[in-house]
Structures are given as structure tokens and as C-alpha cells.
C-alpha positions in Angstrom: 6.2 -34.3 -5.0 3.0 -32.8 -4.3 3.1 -33.6 -0.7 6.7 -32.0 -0.5 5.1 -28.9 -2.2 2.5 -28.7 0.1 4.8 -28.9 3.2 6.9 -26.1 1.6 4.1 -23.9 1.0 2.7 -24.5 4.7 6.0 -23.4 6.1 5.9 -20.2 4.0 2.6 -19.3 5.7 4.3 -19.1 8.9 7.1 -16.7 7.9 4.7 -14.3 6.0 1.6 -12.5 7.3 -1.2 -15.0 6.0 -3.2 -12.3 4.3 -0.2 -11.3 1.8 1.0 -13.2 -1.1 3.8 -12.4 -3.7 3.4 -12.2 -7.3 6.3 -12.0 -10.0 7.0 -8.8 -11.8 4.8 -8.2 -14.8 1.6 -9.3 -16.0 0.7 -12.8 -15.4 -1.3 -14.2 -18.5 -1.8 -17.5 -17.1 -2.2 -19.1 -13.6 1.0 -21.1 -14.1 3.0 -17.9 -13.9 1.0 -16.7 -10.7 3.3 -17.1 -7.5 1.0 -17.3 -4.5 1.2 -18.5 -1.1 -1.7 -20.5 0.8 -3.4 -18.9 3.7 -4.9 -20.4 6.7 -8.7 -19.9 7.2 -8.8 -19.5 11.1 -12.6 -20.9 10.8 -11.6 -24.5 10.2 -7.6 -24.5 10.1 -7.8 -25.7 6.5 -4.8 -24.3 4.4 -6.7 -22.7 1.3 -5.6 -21.2 -1.9 -7.3 -18.3 -3.8 -10.3 -20.1 -5.6 -9.9 -18.0 -8.8 -6.3 -19.2 -9.0 -6.8 -23.1 -8.9 -9.6 -23.3 -11.3 -9.8 -22.4 -15.0 -12.2 -21.8 -17.9 -11.4 -25.5 -18.7 -13.1 -26.8 -15.6 -16.4 -25.3 -16.8 -16.4 -26.3 -20.5 -19.4 -28.5 -20.5 -21.7 -30.0 -23.1 -24.6 -29.2 -21.0 -23.9 -25.4 -20.7 -22.9 -24.8 -24.5 -26.3 -23.0 -24.9 -25.9 -21.1 -21.9 -22.5 -19.8 -23.0 -23.9 -19.1 -26.3 -26.6 -16.8 -24.7 -24.1 -15.1 -22.6 -21.8 -14.4 -25.7 -24.7 -13.1 -27.7 -25.6 -10.7 -24.9 -22.0 -9.5 -24.7 -21.9 -8.9 -28.4 -25.3 -6.9 -28.4 -24.0 -4.5 -25.6 -20.4 -4.5 -27.0 -19.0 -6.0 -23.8 -15.3 -6.8 -24.5 -14.9 -9.1 -21.6 -17.2 -10.6 -18.7 -16.7 -13.5 -15.8 -19.4 -15.5 -14.3 -19.6 -17.9 -11.4 -22.4 -19.8 -10.1 -23.0 -21.4 -6.5 -25.9 -23.8 -5.5 -26.1 -24.6 -1.8 -22.5 -23.0 -0.9 -20.9 -25.1 -3.7 -19.2 -23.5 -6.4 -20.5 -25.4 -9.5 -19.5 -23.1 -12.5 -17.0 -20.3 -13.2 -16.0 -18.9 -16.6 -14.6 -15.7 -18.4 -16.0 -14.7 -21.7 -14.3 -12.5 -24.2 -11.0 -10.5 -23.7 -9.6 -9.3 -20.3 -7.5 -7.0 -22.7 -8.2 -6.4 -26.1 -5.0 -4.8 -27.1 -2.8 -7.4 -25.8 -5.2 -10.2 -26.8 -5.6 -11.9 -23.4 -8.7 -14.1 -23.2 -10.9 -13.5 -20.2 -10.2 -16.5 -17.7 -11.6 -17.3 -14.0 -8.3 -15.9 -12.8 -9.1 -12.2 -13.8 -10.2 -9.8 -11.1 -12.3 -6.6 -11.6 -13.1 -3.4 -10.1 -16.5 -4.3 -8.4 -17.7 -0.9 -7.5 -20.5 -0.7 -5.0 -20.5 -4.4 -4.4 -17.7 -2.9 -2.0 -20.4 -1.7 0.2 -21.5 -5.1 1.2 -18.1 -6.0 2.3 -17.8 -2.7 4.3 -21.2 -3.5 6.0 -20.1 -6.9 7.0 -17.0 -5.2 8.6 -19.4 -2.9 10.6 -21.5 -5.9 11.8 -18.5 -7.9 12.8 -17.3 -4.8 15.1 -20.4 -4.8 16.6 -20.6 -8.1 17.5 -17.2 -8.0 19.0 -18.6 -5.1 21.0 -16.5 -2.4 19.6 -19.5 -0.4 18.4 -23.1 0.0 18.3 -25.3 0.7 15.2 -26.8 3.4 17.3 -23.3 5.2 18.2 -23.2 8.8 16.7 -20.2 9.3 14.0 -19.5 13.1 14.5 -19.1 15.3 17.3 -17.4 15.3 20.5 -19.1 12.3 21.6 -19.0 10.7 18.2 -16.8 7.9 17.1 -14.7 10.1 14.7 -14.2 12.8 17.1 -10.7 13.6 15.9 -9.9 17.3 15.5 -10.1 17.2 11.6 -13.6 16.3 11.8 -15.0 18.6 14.6 -15.5 21.8 12.1 -19.3 21.0 11.6 -21.6 23.5 10.0 -25.1 21.6 10.5 -25.4 20.4 14.0 -27.7 17.9 12.6 -24.6 16.0 11.5 -23.8 15.2 15.0 -27.1 13.0 15.2 -25.7 10.8 12.4 -25.6 7.3 13.7 -23.6 4.0 12.3 -26.8 2.7 10.9 -27.9 5.7 9.1 -24.9 5.5 7.0 -25.3 1.7 6.5 -28.8 2.6 5.4 -28.2 5.8 3.3 -30.1 7.9 5.7 -27.2 10.2 6.7 -28.6 13.1 5.3 -26.3 13.5 2.3 -27.8 14.5 -1.1 -26.1 14.5 -4.6 -28.1 17.6 -5.8 -24.7 19.2 -6.7 -23.0 16.0 -7.5 -21.5 13.1 -5.7 -18.3 14.3 -3.5 -16.5 11.0 -4.2 -16.3 11.7 -7.8 -15.4 15.5 -7.7 -11.7 15.0 -6.1 -10.2 18.1 -8.0 -13.1 20.5 -7.2 -13.2 19.4 -3.6 -9.5 19.9 -3.3 -9.7 23.2 -4.7 -12.4 24.3 -2.4 -10.7 22.7 0.5 -7.3 24.4 -0.3 -5.5 21.3 -0.6 -3.4 19.7 -3.5 -5.6 17.3 -5.7 -6.7 14.6 -5.6 -9.0 15.2 -2.4 -8.4 12.2 -0.1 -11.1 10.7 1.9 -10.4 12.8 4.9 -10.7 16.0 2.9 -14.1 14.7 1.3 -15.4 14.1 4.7 -14.5 17.6 6.1 -16.0 19.0 2.9 -19.3 17.4 3.5 -19.2 18.5 7.3 -18.7 21.9 5.9 -22.0 21.9 4.1 -25.6 21.7 5.3 -27.3 18.4 5.2 -29.8 17.7 2.6 -32.2 16.4 5.2 -32.5 15.4 8.7 -30.7 12.1 9.3 -32.9 9.1 9.4 -35.9 11.0 7.9 -35.2 10.1 4.4 -33.3 7.6 2.3 -31.0 8.9 -0.5 -28.1 6.8 -2.0 -24.8 7.9 -0.6 -21.2 7.1 -1.6 -19.8 9.3 0.9 -21.6 7.5 3.9 -19.9 4.2 3.0 -16.6 6.3 2.9 -17.3 7.5 6.3 -17.7 3.9 7.3 -14.4 2.9 6.1 -13.1 5.5 8.5 -15.2 4.4 11.3 -13.7 1.0 10.8 -10.2 2.1 11.0 -11.1 4.1 14.1 -12.5 1.4 16.0 -10.2 -1.4 15.0 -7.1 0.5 15.1 -6.0 -0.9 11.9 -6.3 0.8 8.5 -9.4 -0.4 6.4 -7.8 -2.6 4.1 -5.7 -4.7 6.4 -9.0 -4.9 8.8 -11.3 -6.2 6.0 -8.6 -8.5 4.6 -7.6 -9.9 7.9 -10.9 -10.2 9.7 -13.3 -10.7 7.1 -12.0 -11.9 3.7 -9.4 -14.2 4.7 -11.5 -16.0 7.4 -14.0 -16.4 4.6 -11.5 -17.9 2.3 -11.1 -14.9 0.0 -7.3 -14.2 -0.7 -7.2 -12.5 -4.1 -9.2 -9.2 -3.2 -7.7 -6.0 -2.8 -8.3 -2.1 -3.1 -7.8 -1.1 -6.6 -5.6 1.6 -8.3 -6.4 4.6 -10.5 -4.3 3.9 -13.6 -3.9 0.7 -16.1 -0.2 1.1 -15.6 -0.6 0.5 -11.7 -3.3 -2.6 -11.9 -3.0 -5.4 -9.7 -1.7 -8.7 -11.2 -4.2 -10.3 -13.2 -6.6 -7.4 -13.2 -8.5 -6.8 -16.5 -8.2 -3.7 -18.6 -11.4 -1.5 -18.4 -13.4 0.0 -21.4 -15.9 2.4 -21.6 -18.9 3.2 -24.4 -17.1 4.4 -27.7 -18.5 8.0 -27.5 -17.6 8.2 -23.7 -16.2 11.7 -22.9 -12.7 12.4 -21.4 -12.6 14.3 -17.9 -9.9 16.2 -16.3 -7.6 13.7 -14.7 -8.1 13.4 -10.8 -4.5 14.3 -10.1 -5.1 17.9 -10.9 -2.7 17.7 -13.9 -5.4 19.2 -16.4 -4.9 16.2 -18.9 -8.2 14.9 -20.2 -8.2 11.2 -19.4 -11.0 8.3 -19.4 -12.9 8.0 -16.2 -11.8 4.4 -15.9 -8.1 5.3 -16.2 -7.1 8.4 -14.0 -10.4 10.4 -14.2 -12.0 8.6 -11.0 -10.1 8.6 -7.8 -10.5 4.7 -7.3 -7.8 4.8 -4.6 -9.9 7.1 -2.2 -13.3 5.1 -2.7 -12.4 2.6 0.0 -15.6 0.9 1.3 -17.7 2.8 -1.1 -16.6 1.2 -4.3 -12.7 0.3 -4.1 -12.4 -3.3 -4.3 -11.1 -5.6 -6.8 -12.1 -9.1 -7.0 -13.1 -12.3 -9.1 -16.8 -13.8 -9.1 -15.7 -16.8 -7.6 -14.2 -15.1 -4.5 -17.2 -13.0 -4.4 -19.3 -16.2 -4.2 -16.9 -17.3 -1.5 -17.5 -14.2 0.6 -21.3 -14.6 0.0 -21.1 -18.2 1.4 -19.7 -16.7 4.6 -22.7 -14.3 4.9 -25.7 -16.3 3.8 -27.1 -18.2 6.9 -26.4 -21.5 5.1 -24.6 -24.3 7.0 -22.2 -25.7 4.2 -19.6 -22.8 5.0 -19.3 -21.2 8.2 -20.6 -17.7 8.5 -18.5 -14.7 9.6 -21.7 -13.2 11.6 -24.5 -14.5 13.6 -27.9 -15.3 12.2 -29.4 -12.6 13.9 -27.0 -10.0 12.3 -27.5 -11.5 8.9 -31.1 -11.3 9.2 -30.9 -7.8 10.2 -28.9 -6.7 7.4 -31.3 -8.5 4.9 -34.6 -7.4 6.7 -37.2 -6.0 4.5 -37.9 -2.3 5.9 -40.4 -0.1 4.4 -38.9 3.2 2.9 -35.3 2.4 3.6 -32.5 0.1 2.1 -30.9 -3.1 3.7 -27.8 -2.9 5.1 -25.4 -3.5 2.4 -27.4 -5.0 0.1 -29.4 -2.9 -2.4 -32.3 -5.1 -2.4 -34.0 -7.7 -0.5 -37.4 -9.4 -0.4 -39.4 -11.5 2.0 -38.7 -14.5 -0.4 -35.0 -14.6 0.5 -33.8 -13.0 -2.7 -30.8 -10.6 -2.1 -29.1 -8.3 -4.6 -26.1 -6.2 -4.7 -25.1 -4.1 -7.8 -22.0 -1.9 -8.7 -21.3 0.5 -11.6 -18.2 2.4 -12.3 -16.7 3.5 -15.7 -15.4 0.4 -17.2 -17.4 -1.9 -14.7 -20.6 -3.5 -14.1 -21.1 -5.9 -11.3 -24.0 -8.0 -10.2 -24.3 -10.4 -7.1 -27.7 -12.3 -6.7 -28.6 -14.5 -4.0 -31.8 -16.5 -4.9 -34.1 -18.2 -2.5 -33.9 -21.6 -4.5 -30.4 -21.9 -3.5 -28.8 -20.5 -6.3 -26.4 -17.7 -6.1 -24.3 -16.0 -8.8 -22.1 -13.2 -9.8 -21.6 -11.6 -13.2 -18.8 -8.9 -13.7 -17.8 -7.0 -16.7 -14.7 -5.0 -17.9 -16.9 -2.8 -20.1 -19.5 -0.1 -18.9 -22.9 0.6 -20.7 -24.6 3.8 -21.4 -27.3 2.3 -19.7 -25.3 3.1 -16.4 -27.0 1.7 -13.1 -30.1 0.5 -15.2 -27.6 -2.1 -16.9 -27.9 -4.4 -14.1 -31.4 -5.3 -15.0 -30.4 -6.2 -18.5 -27.6 -8.4 -17.0 -30.2 -9.9 -14.6 -32.7 -10.7 -17.5 -29.8 -12.3 -19.8 -28.5 -14.4 -17.0 -31.9 -15.6 -16.0 -32.6 -16.6 -19.6 -29.4 -18.3 -20.4 -29.7 -20.2 -16.7 -33.3 -21.5 -18.1 -31.5 -23.4 -20.8 -29.5 -25.7 -18.2 -31.7 -28.5 -17.3 -29.4 -29.9 -14.7 -26.1 -28.2 -13.4 -23.2 -30.4 -12.5 -23.2 -31.8 -9.0 -19.8 -30.7 -7.7 -18.0 -28.0 -5.5 -15.0 -26.2 -7.3 -14.3 -24.6 -3.8 -12.8 -27.9 -2.8 -9.9 -27.2 -5.3 -9.0 -24.5 -3.0 -7.4 -27.2 -0.4 -3.6 -27.1 -0.7 -3.5 -30.9 -0.7 -5.9 -31.0 -3.7 -4.2 -32.7 -6.7 -4.7 -29.5 -8.9 -2.0 -27.7 -6.5 0.1 -25.6 -8.6 3.9 -25.5 -8.5 5.4 -22.4 -7.4 7.7 -20.9 -9.9 
């Protein structure tokens, strides 16, 4: 029977675009209710299923990690985290993946490996890999100018430029947050109603409008002369990917980056809970979080995490939704380790992670000479931390609840996970990624 199911599923791959799969109507409370179609990994022609949909919490309910689980749950209780998910990889082998707390408090849905979260600025790493891939394919150079008649984005809508220095912004400037943009008057990506009003367009301002807005202003500094963290820079890079590849941003990234990496359940998110993706968590903010005007311009006061922030136009700056296990699968494809083929050359990976004084690495938020790489993300209702350690361990911790500590909360997550990991004397010798293979005995029946 399993063999027959595998044949049927494989046949479906050729009838449907391999980077798309179908879900039944409504919210899937467990993976047996989820309909999915296997995708083919072009790197090795192995038919794979989404990692987060073929493993469950039960696969990581181990006696040797009981104390670890207890410390994670204690940390969540201390910070009033409604739900979280953790995954651990050693030498590109997924050895542990588990959800904690609740994915949806009101519906009383327990968090499981299946659930996906907004990953906020971890999205920037995905975008950076897309840019590096395009450079390897000879479609752009990091030294290419982005704006102006000779720039990549030389479309007429982007040619009205107030500050001539904007024509000197390169792709690498944007990758390293050196494009000249400052947030002295607020981050334009999070003021979609105000910008729409200033640019005389209906709210919310889309990404093109945001780019036109920053081009109508003077830069905060000369590109390349300073470093200032910039969401709009990675929004611009999303448009660079579209222009150079000839495909929309999400299609290019899923088709040429995520699918080859073996990641099949990663998507751009939506603004509202009612429009959330299958198996996406519900998001929670701190109890006293202020309501803000809805990004659609209705004037209604709403939570930032549910209609306040315009998630749908964050794109490569912070728009992706994913699970910890698939984020580790992505990391395994860009880490210069041999077990899983890399998407990029060793030279590109080394260049992205090289420690350069007075600037940020490409895609990552912090790297060091020992080989530790860190990527963080923060949005209302979400905290995300991805860490690659020099000792061969890599892990991802995602929450569906934000903290009043804001971006500083990642330091507390890091400390808590390190303390918890220290309680495990020996992690299991296994690879849960192997369960992605459609011929694996845990293949689920399509309902």
C-alpha cells in the first residue's frame, strides 16, 4: 500500500508545479488532516515531503531531554510566552524538534512541529541568499548600482530621485545595511498609512510606493560610509531579485532557493488572522500593548500583529513564514558542510559570513571568527532566533508571543536555550530529515 501511495504522489508532482501543494479548507489541527504533494529536490532528484509535516512532537519526547523541556517551559512561563517551537541540528542532521505551549490559546490548539510562524528579519537571510545566487549565475554583481538610469531598478517609477547619492547605492551596500537610509523619523516599512497619504495613494502603501518615498528624501549618510540597520534596504533587494530574475519575489525564492534546499512549507505571510496560512500560529503581544490604526487606512484601532503592521509588503525584509525544522533545512544548504549539498559556492558562503570591521555580514546579523553565525527577527507577536555554532550544533527558536524587551529578547532566548542544552549529556544519534523521503515508512496517506 505504501508503495502504491508513493507512486500516486510521485505522479502528482509532474501534473502540478513542484513548489506548490494543496491544503484542504479550514484549519488543519494535526498533520493527518493536511494534504500535501511531494516535491522533487533538483540537487539530488530525491522526492521529499515538508520536514515539519512528517515529524511530530512525539518523535522528540525523550527521557534524556526531560530536563531540557522543563527549562524551556519555565522560560516561557517567566516571559508569558503562549507558544514556542525549537529545532536542533548537529552536522546537518536534524536530531530534535518540538513545540511547546499553545499555537492558538482560544482554540486550545497545542503547539506541534507542524506549526509555522512569522520569522520577521530572519527573512533577510533568505533574501541575501537569493541575491548571492543571482550573482553566481552572472545575472548581477554586488557592485552594481541599484538606482538611476544605469541602475538595476531603472524603471520610470524609480527615476525621480532627490538625493544624487542614491544613484551610488550598490547591491552590497543594501546587503550590509550601508545604503544611506536612517530611521530618525521612523522605519518607512511600518508607516504604510502615513506614507500612502504623503505619496497620494490609497493605503496601505505598497513596496513600490515605499521605495519612491525614500527616493524623494535625502539620505541620512553617504552610501558605504556608515552602517544603519535598514528594512527598506532589503525591501529594495526584493525588487532587485524580481527585476533581474524576471519572476516575482516569492516565486523566485521558493523555486530557486527553498525548493532546492528541501524547504516546501515556507511562504510569504498575511496581515490578518483570518487570512493566515494553513497551520500558522496565532500571534500574541504583551498584555498592555497599544492598539494602532489599521494599515488598510480604515482608522480602526487594531493589534500590530493582526492588521496593524503591513506584513504583506515586508517581502524579503521580514515577510516569510516558516517552521524551525525547515529553517534548519535551509541553513544546512548554506553552511559549507558536506552532508547536505549547498546552494552557494564556498566562496559565496565565506563572503557572506566574513567578519568585517564596522559593518554587518551579508544576511546574518552577527558572525565571528570562530564560526558562530546568528540571525534574529522581531515583530509584534513574534521572536525568532537562528544560531549556527562552531561546535556543529545549529538551532532555531520561534515564539508566537512578543516581549516588552523587543529586539533585546533574543539575548534572553539565547541564554535560556544554552542553559537548557547544557542539561543534555548526549543527544540522540539520528537524522529526522530522513523522514522527508516519500518512501519513508512514515509517509502520510493523502485524505
